C-alpha positions in Angstrom: 0.0 0.0 0.0 1.3 3.4 -1.0 0.5 6.4 1.2 0.6 9.9 -0.2 1.9 12.2 2.5 1.4 15.3 0.4 5.0 16.3 0.5 6.1 14.9 -2.9 5.1 18.0 -4.9 6.6 20.3 -2.4 9.9 18.6 -2.8 9.7 19.0 -6.6 8.8 22.6 -6.1 11.8 23.2 -3.9 14.1 21.5 -6.3 12.7 23.6 -9.1 13.2 26.8 -7.1 16.7 25.9 -6.2 17.6 25.3 -9.8 16.9 28.9 -10.9 18.2 32.0 -9.1 15.5 34.4 -8.3 16.2 38.1 -8.9 13.2 39.7 -7.4 14.6 43.2 -7.2 15.8 43.6 -10.8 19.0 44.0 -12.7 21.8 45.4 -10.7 22.9 48.7 -12.3 26.5 48.1 -11.1 26.7 44.6 -12.7 24.3 44.6 -15.7 25.8 44.4 -19.2 24.8 46.5 -22.1 22.8 43.6 -23.5 21.1 43.0 -20.1 19.9 46.6 -19.9 19.0 46.8 -23.6 16.7 43.9 -23.1 14.4 46.0 -20.9 11.4 46.9 -22.9 11.7 50.4 -24.3 15.3 51.1 -23.2 17.4 50.0 -26.2 21.1 49.8 -26.9 21.8 53.5 -26.9 20.6 54.2 -23.3 22.1 50.9 -22.2 25.5 51.9 -23.5 25.2 55.3 -21.8 24.4 53.7 -18.4 27.4 51.3 -18.6 29.7 54.0 -19.8 28.6 56.3 -17.0 29.3 53.4 -14.5 32.8 52.9 -16.0 33.7 56.6 -16.0 32.0 57.9 -12.9 31.9 54.9 -10.7 29.2 52.7 -9.2 25.6 53.8 -8.8 24.6 54.5 -5.2 20.9 54.2 -6.0 18.5 53.9 -8.9 18.0 57.7 -8.6 21.5 58.2 -9.8 20.2 57.4 -13.3 19.3 61.1 -13.4 23.0 61.8 -13.8 23.5 59.7 -16.9 24.0 61.9 -19.9 21.0 61.9 -22.3 18.8 59.7 -20.2 15.4 61.4 -20.0 12.7 61.0 -17.4 10.6 58.7 -19.6 13.5 56.3 -20.0 14.2 56.3 -16.3 10.5 55.6 -15.6 10.7 52.6 -17.9 13.9 51.3 -16.3 13.0 51.9 -12.6 10.8 48.8 -12.1 13.4 46.6 -13.7 16.7 47.7 -12.1 18.1 48.1 -8.6 21.4 48.7 -6.8 22.3 45.6 -4.8 24.6 45.8 -1.8 28.0 44.1 -2.4 
């Protein structure tokens, strides 16, 4: 006789979750590549390159609000990016 304890599916779910890292808070502005940032809907390669260039020349972002200092990045682009990016602690 086989008894179903109800934990079989939970084990599969935990295995599945452990297989894929979850990034709930978005792309890290201090680690994301140009292609990562360009993949955000409505951002594109030009803004993505400006963000990465700014990071390389001016240093790490302290917060998402620092996007306002990126040359040529307008308020509309920042609004599109904000839900998808973050600055993660080291």
